[in-house]
C-alpha angles and dihedrals in degrees: 000000000000119000092246091054091047091053092047090052092050091051090060091059099047113115128241089234137108117266146096131292130205127206118209133195124189092287104042145280114357100169139017122194139171129223143179086215111026097195095049093046097047093042090056089068091059097041105120092204093060118090114229129184122245095264093053091047089052090051091050092049091056098050111114100161140015128211129180141189122208118219134182099249147006089257091058090048090052093052095043092050091053093049093047092049091052091046100046102026095213113206095230096051123089107240146131105273101171093100089225118170116206124224121252135190111232129201101202124232099239142093108291092013121223128220110228139170117236143160095203114079109202132189092237102122093262120130115245124199124195142343096233120208091235142006090247094059090046094051091051089060093042091052090051091052093049092047093051099043131038097227126168120252099188122105097224121139097246098193118156090248094053093047093048090048089057094234094151138053128205115261136211091285088066094049094051092048101252094114133030096216108256087167089072095037093257095126119069108238095216092054090046090053091047088056090048090054091052089050090053089054093049092049089049090056096257108121095163096087094052093043092052090049093054092044092054092044091050092049092047092050092048091048088053090050091247092136096162090054090045089053090052090054089047090055091052090049090051090051090056092047091049092048091050091048091054091052115089103254107196100172137341089218096059119087126182113350137154116213122197127178132176137194124174148179130201095288108025144033123214119206133185126195126195121189110204125193126172091352096306132102104241098169138024135177132180121198139188115206128187114227114239109183133351097316119161122216088254093056094046094047094046090054094047093046089059093047097045094045089054094045093048093038094233120175096176114147094208126065124186119202136174100225131069124230097043115143129182117186093220125129122244093006121131118207118194142169101210118208103187143017133031093325091056090050089051091050091050090052091055093045090050089058092048092049091047091054091049093049091047094050094045090048090051090050091050091049090048090051092047091049091049092050093049090050091052093049092047090050090050092048090053097043095047094039093237124171094217136042105262098235092148118043128172126192127195130205134175123220132187137151114223088325094306125124098359109204138163134210136208124196125192129211121193119191090355092302131102114265098199095180087067096052114117137196123207130201107210105240109170102039125082116206131356101322107149094180096054091040091055091051090052099049096043089049093048094046099052097034086061094047090050092048091049093046090237123155119265123233121259091228136027120197122197119202101225144046135288094301096060090040091053092053092048090051090050090053091052091048092050088052091049096238101102108128092028092081128041113234132188137160133220121217115211101218100066099002090248121174114220126199125202111269094006115114094194118070127225116244113207123199108270090230094050118122087223094060092042091054092047090049090049091052092047093048092046092051090049093048092047092049095045091050091052093045092049091052090052092046092049091049089052092048091059090062092091127151090266093063088061089068106102109238095019112107132207092258093058092045091050091048093053095043094048090055104035098028099215143044089236092060091046090054089054094056120109123244090252093052092050093047090054089056105037108007133249101290096051091042089057091052093048095047091049089053091052090049094251128130120235116223 
């Protein structure tokens, strides 16, 4: 059974239920999608009346098998789709494929817990905070914690039995004041755990508990005339204030909110995510995603919201976005597009980051293109021994059909790219018959006489499609205009792709893989295409001038209709009045029969 028949048969057995569907090729899963109605959604891909873009058509052509999974609700389908995409990484789904693991801060599950950095989140009873967008942002927080609190960094098993047995000795960290020696029982466990609780609050975005603790400790030390100790608490309090000041505080009235914004062009989408807790931005991530099929901004953003919320372990009940029409089938989640107030300011902050990423990426692409173009022009300058960088190149080609409608074309490239607004067609006016040499002289003369009269700049390079004969006539035209020597000119012969120079009997052979030859060939082919298209339009216009169009009152459309069906004027003249009336009506039939010398009844 053919693949198409197999797919059609599978479509008949798909359920009208919510769930996910998976498309397979010969190697595995290539796409995962969700649907409220699996059969309707999957069938829409194979509906011949629906217009798909090239990428979607390519996906459809590669589908060899379809599988599906039924779930209870749209919300379940949404979550299952996201998990399967992350698991299988299908090539036609938009997703983060970099395999990146984010850093966490971990408070270990042990006596006298440690605070560690890690990228591996384990189910070991420890408490993990994060993830952080980068190692740098994570280490800033870790350094603050270690400066505020004298925690142990060793990996000893500090059980009560081991400590009482005197198995451990304090290390250098104790002697320089970074640890208070719990390994020898020198650090009260209850105070240590109180510090750990304050660290949990700080890592959760709540600095108030720790700040109040240091304020009270500072006041108590000052009241007891322990001014040096009070100063130490004051320094720790200042560290917390400084850390809070460096955090982006958006509003003291906002609590836990996720903010997502998207901006896109034809090929990519750019997303920014802000994680807000207690009025401060505690996490941010900007992403560039390549579009795969016909995804809308709503579809892309919905998918990324699910993935980022899972990666950053967000449980916020409120999500702010910058586009209307976004739906997430999640319970107890509010999605809003704020227009005013602090939430709008927060949304604008996120959008500013997304737009900055887009501008930066597009600028990098433009610079890359510019760099590539400069390299090509420099290569051409070197290969053709030019004195100037060929920023402006013009290429000429003649076109005629058995001597009829002789025309010529000129295409223009600027910075190694087509400048179509500068393309020109030429009707040959002074040459009778198919004389390519004389035609080349005419069009080159006309082109550059006009540029001279208009005071426009001349190209750095002229390319003639042809051999030494056409090149010689173009050179003569430049000499007659008095500009020979001001513009470099060469020709390319089709047979061996030889490059001819004026006055040089031996051609230049350029490496077939050279960027110079490829650009010259592209110019030559473009000039040929442009000329052939123009010539064909003239030829087609001439073809319509049949005998039928001479009939007064009978237009080209009617003539074309009759000729396409009956193939010749002779057969049309043999038609009966009734047959003609069925095709073109009574009035036009009367005109046509009078032309043929017949009398209409």
